[in-house]
C-alpha positions in Angstrom: 166.3 60.9 153.6 165.7 61.2 157.0 162.6 63.0 158.6 161.2 64.1 162.0 157.3 63.3 160.4 156.6 61.7 157.1 152.6 62.6 156.7 151.0 60.2 154.6 147.9 61.9 153.0 148.1 65.3 151.8 144.3 66.4 152.0 143.4 69.1 154.5 144.0 67.2 157.9 147.4 65.7 156.7 148.5 69.0 154.6 147.6 71.0 158.2 149.1 68.6 160.2 152.6 68.8 158.1 151.8 72.8 158.2 151.9 73.0 161.7 154.9 70.8 162.0 156.8 72.9 159.4 156.1 75.9 161.6 157.0 74.3 164.7 160.9 73.5 162.9 160.5 69.8 162.5 161.6 68.5 159.2 158.7 66.9 157.2 157.6 65.0 154.3 154.2 64.7 153.0 153.3 62.1 150.9 150.1 62.6 148.3 148.9 60.7 145.1 147.0 63.4 143.6 148.5 66.9 142.2 148.3 70.2 144.2 144.9 72.0 143.8 144.4 74.7 141.2 143.9 77.9 142.4 140.5 79.1 143.0 139.4 81.0 139.7 135.8 82.2 138.9 132.7 82.0 140.5 131.3 78.6 140.0 131.7 76.3 143.8 133.4 72.7 144.0 130.6 70.3 145.2 132.6 69.2 148.3 132.0 72.2 150.9 132.5 72.1 154.1 130.9 73.8 157.4 134.1 75.3 159.7 133.6 75.4 162.7 135.1 78.4 164.8 137.6 75.9 166.3 139.0 75.0 162.7 138.3 78.8 161.7 141.0 79.6 164.9 143.4 77.0 163.9 144.0 78.0 160.1 144.2 81.8 161.3 147.1 80.8 164.0 148.6 79.0 160.7 148.6 82.0 158.8 145.8 79.9 156.6 142.5 81.6 157.2 144.1 85.4 155.8 145.5 83.3 152.4 141.4 82.4 152.0 139.9 84.1 149.1 137.2 86.8 150.7 134.5 86.0 148.5 134.8 82.2 148.8 134.2 82.2 152.6 130.4 81.9 153.8 129.5 82.9 157.4 126.7 80.6 158.8 125.5 83.0 161.5 122.0 81.1 162.1 120.7 77.8 162.2 117.1 76.4 161.5 116.5 72.8 162.4 112.9 71.3 162.2 111.0 68.2 161.8 106.9 68.4 160.9 106.1 70.8 164.3 108.8 70.2 166.4 111.8 73.4 165.3 114.7 74.9 166.8 116.5 78.1 165.8 120.7 78.6 166.8 121.7 82.2 166.3 125.2 82.9 166.8 124.7 86.2 168.9 123.5 83.9 171.7 126.9 82.8 172.5 128.6 86.3 171.8 130.1 85.5 168.4 129.7 86.9 165.2 129.3 83.5 163.4 128.6 79.6 164.3 131.1 78.6 161.6 131.7 79.5 157.7 130.6 77.1 154.5 133.7 76.7 152.4 134.8 75.0 149.2 137.5 72.0 150.8 139.4 72.5 147.3 139.9 76.4 148.4 141.1 75.9 151.9 143.2 72.9 150.6 145.1 75.6 148.1 144.9 77.8 151.3 147.1 75.5 153.2 149.6 74.6 150.6 150.4 78.0 149.9 151.6 78.2 153.4 153.5 75.0 153.2 155.1 76.3 150.1 156.6 79.0 152.3 158.6 76.5 154.4 162.1 75.0 153.7 161.8 72.1 155.7 159.0 70.7 154.3 158.7 68.4 151.3 156.0 66.8 149.2 156.3 63.7 147.5 153.2 64.0 145.1 152.2 61.4 142.7 153.2 58.4 145.2 151.8 55.5 147.3 152.9 53.6 150.3 153.9 50.1 149.0 155.7 49.3 153.0 155.7 50.5 156.7 158.4 49.0 158.5 159.2 49.5 162.1 163.6 49.7 161.9 164.2 49.9 165.6 163.9 53.4 166.7 162.7 54.9 163.8 159.8 53.8 160.9 160.8 52.8 157.1 158.0 54.2 154.7 158.7 52.6 151.1 157.6 54.1 148.0 157.8 52.6 144.7 161.3 54.4 144.0 162.5 55.5 147.4 162.3 54.9 151.1 161.6 57.5 153.8 162.9 57.5 157.0 161.4 59.1 160.0 160.6 59.0 164.2 156.8 59.1 163.3 154.3 58.2 160.3 151.0 59.9 160.3 148.5 58.4 158.7 146.0 61.0 157.2 144.8 58.8 154.0 141.9 58.4 154.6 138.8 55.9 155.6 141.2 53.4 153.6 144.2 54.1 155.4 146.9 52.1 154.0 149.1 53.1 156.8 146.5 52.0 159.4 146.5 48.5 157.7 150.3 48.0 157.4 150.3 49.1 161.2 147.5 46.2 162.0 145.5 48.6 163.6 141.7 47.2 163.3 138.3 49.0 163.1 134.9 48.8 164.3 132.7 50.0 160.9 129.0 49.8 160.2 127.3 50.9 156.9 124.2 53.8 157.7 122.6 52.3 154.3 122.3 56.0 152.8 123.8 58.1 150.8 124.3 62.1 150.7 123.6 63.7 147.3 125.0 67.1 147.1 124.3 70.0 144.6 124.6 73.5 144.5 121.3 75.4 144.0 120.0 78.5 144.1 116.6 79.8 146.0 113.7 82.6 145.5 114.7 83.8 148.6 118.0 84.4 150.0 119.5 82.3 152.6 120.3 85.0 155.3 123.5 83.5 155.9 121.6 80.7 157.7 121.9 77.2 158.0 118.4 74.9 157.3 118.0 71.4 158.1 114.7 69.4 158.0 114.7 66.0 159.5 113.0 63.6 156.9 112.1 59.9 157.9 115.1 58.8 154.8 117.2 61.4 156.3 118.3 65.1 156.9 118.1 67.6 154.0 120.5 70.7 154.6 121.2 74.0 152.9 124.3 75.4 153.6 124.7 79.5 152.9 127.4 79.9 150.1 129.1 83.2 149.7 127.8 83.2 146.2 124.2 83.8 147.3 123.8 80.2 146.6 123.3 77.7 148.4 125.5 73.8 149.0 122.9 71.1 149.5 123.5 67.8 151.7 120.7 65.3 151.3 121.0 62.1 153.2 118.5 59.2 152.0 118.3 55.8 151.1 120.6 54.6 147.8 117.7 53.7 145.8 116.0 57.5 146.1 119.7 59.3 146.0 119.4 57.1 142.3 116.2 58.6 141.3 117.7 62.1 142.3 120.8 61.9 140.2 118.7 60.9 137.5 116.2 63.5 137.2 116.1 66.5 134.8 117.3 69.9 136.4 113.4 71.6 136.6 112.5 68.2 138.4 115.2 67.9 140.9 114.7 71.5 142.1 111.2 70.9 142.8 111.7 67.7 144.8 114.3 69.7 146.9 111.9 72.7 146.8 109.2 70.1 148.2 111.1 68.2 150.5 112.4 71.7 152.0 108.5 72.7 152.6 109.3 75.9 150.0 111.3 77.3 152.9 113.1 79.6 150.6 110.8 79.6 147.7 111.6 77.5 144.2 114.8 76.0 143.9 116.6 76.3 140.6 119.5 73.3 140.1 121.4 73.7 136.8 124.8 72.5 137.7 126.0 69.3 138.1 125.0 66.7 141.4 126.9 63.9 142.9 126.7 61.4 145.8 128.9 59.1 148.4 127.9 56.4 150.3 127.8 57.1 154.5 128.8 55.0 157.0 130.7 55.3 160.3 134.3 54.1 161.5 136.4 54.0 164.3 140.4 52.7 164.9 140.2 50.1 167.6 143.9 52.2 168.2 145.3 55.6 167.1 149.0 54.9 167.5 151.4 52.3 167.5 155.0 52.7 167.9 156.3 55.5 165.4 152.4 55.7 164.0 149.9 57.7 164.7 146.2 58.0 163.0 144.2 61.4 162.2 141.5 62.4 160.4 139.4 59.9 158.4 142.1 57.6 159.0 141.2 57.1 162.8 137.4 58.0 162.5 134.4 58.6 160.0 130.9 60.0 161.0 128.3 60.9 159.9 127.8 64.4 158.0 124.4 65.6 159.7 126.2 67.9 161.7 129.0 68.7 159.6 131.3 67.2 162.2 133.8 65.2 159.9 137.0 68.1 158.7 136.2 69.7 162.1 137.2 66.7 164.5 140.6 65.9 161.3 141.6 69.3 162.2 141.5 69.4 165.6 143.3 66.2 165.7 145.8 67.7 163.4 146.1 70.4 165.9 146.6 68.1 169.2 149.2 65.7 167.3 151.2 68.6 166.2 151.2 70.2 169.8 152.1 66.6 171.3 154.7 66.2 168.7 156.2 69.5 169.1 156.7 69.6 172.9 158.1 66.2 173.1 160.5 67.9 170.9 161.4 70.7 172.6 161.5 68.7 175.7 164.4 66.5 174.2 162.0 63.1 174.1 161.1 60.7 171.3 158.4 62.2 169.1 157.4 58.8 168.0 157.5 56.7 171.2 154.4 55.3 172.6 154.7 57.1 175.3 154.7 60.4 174.0 152.0 59.1 170.9 149.7 58.2 174.2 149.5 61.4 175.3 147.5 62.4 171.9 145.3 59.0 171.5 144.2 60.0 175.5 143.1 63.4 174.0 141.7 62.5 170.8 139.5 59.2 171.0 137.1 60.0 174.2 136.0 63.2 172.2 135.7 61.7 168.6 134.1 58.8 170.1 131.3 60.9 172.1 130.5 62.9 169.0 130.3 59.8 166.5 128.1 58.4 169.2 125.8 61.9 169.2 125.6 61.6 166.0 124.5 58.2 165.3 122.3 58.6 168.4 120.7 61.5 166.8 121.0 59.6 163.2 118.2 56.6 164.5 116.5 58.6 166.7 115.1 61.0 164.0 114.8 58.1 161.2 112.8 56.2 163.6 109.6 56.1 162.2 107.8 54.8 165.7 104.8 57.4 166.6 105.8 57.9 169.9 109.6 58.2 169.1 108.3 61.2 166.5 106.3 62.9 169.1 109.3 62.8 171.2 111.9 64.3 169.0 109.1 67.2 168.0 108.7 67.9 171.8 112.4 67.8 172.4 113.0 70.4 169.5 110.4 72.7 170.9 111.9 72.5 174.4 115.5 73.0 173.4 114.6 76.0 171.3 112.6 77.3 174.6 115.3 76.4 177.1 118.7 79.0 175.9 121.4 77.9 178.0 120.9 74.2 177.0 120.7 75.8 173.3 124.0 77.8 174.2 125.2 74.6 175.3 124.4 72.9 171.9 125.5 75.9 169.9 129.6 76.0 172.0 129.6 72.2 171.6 129.3 72.3 167.6 131.3 75.1 167.5 134.3 73.6 169.0 134.9 76.5 171.7 134.2 74.5 174.5 136.3 71.0 176.1 139.9 70.4 176.3 141.5 72.0 173.4 145.0 72.5 171.4 146.3 75.3 171.6 145.9 76.0 167.8 142.4 75.8 168.6 142.2 78.5 170.8 144.2 80.9 168.4 147.4 80.4 169.6 150.4 79.6 167.7 152.5 76.7 168.8 155.5 78.4 169.1 153.8 81.3 171.2 
């Protein structure tokens, strides 16, 4: 079968890319190993949630996805409090003229809504339960080998995660490292309401974040040492709730955490190249960042929106969508921004983990100074919300075909 693009990896980034290309009229195949997500039901939240920025919301709105999301699963984040000992900073969306800084939503809910939109497109096909066995570049096309068939396309987009098979087969190396931390995640209830506010305390072992869910609960992400993460996973519900509340300085009162909890190792990764002839990488296949600012999925969605725009414009102008000349525009557009975000987040992580007293005093002073300088705070908020910079058309809320 011949397609314009084969997208390997049908998670949030890959599915969004396929949807954007499909809406632009390209013939797309999605290769995904897992089954389709179930429709969201009941009040319980999935453990994996993301803070979707304003830019990500605009991308999803432009593609008709946002309207398909169940309203009761969208948790607005209007403010954010960050502190360490005596230093603190408060961010308020009103200070940048926006109703929110972002929204906290379960990944599976957004995935389901994206797939509902894809189902309406006859030019986008799923190949589920499939894995890539081989990749060959044959003249003017790429050939993706599955167990039982071959898919031919002008371009293969690798959106298949940090362990990307497409990246490996394309011979693209990475720079990577281990943060020697794990992120413990759980849904918790607090004695006091979260007030649609995200809270983050920097601890010596890593940050503890409370993210406001639509159901009144909070999703916590506690980045800490692997040994401490194992201890937290082993605690009974009451003891875990006490440990979380105490580390959080009881900002929202007592904490109850009767549900499941999980953890995952933290590392950083950046591909040495985003493109080869007939191959492009997006999302975690190209870059993995520390979760302390919740930027991972948002960077991936910006990748998807940018790559879709570059491919769509090339096709409209009669150019080869898979040529190195076409794909280099995407790489130039996204690689620098992603590298900057990775450096900023890595720098913050090292800065706030230093036990050296002068460094601790410097960061506490820095938080206080930032809080007292509205222009600086506004700049941080606009950068983190994805509303400044060289944005793709979808991130400005405009559909590619308009």
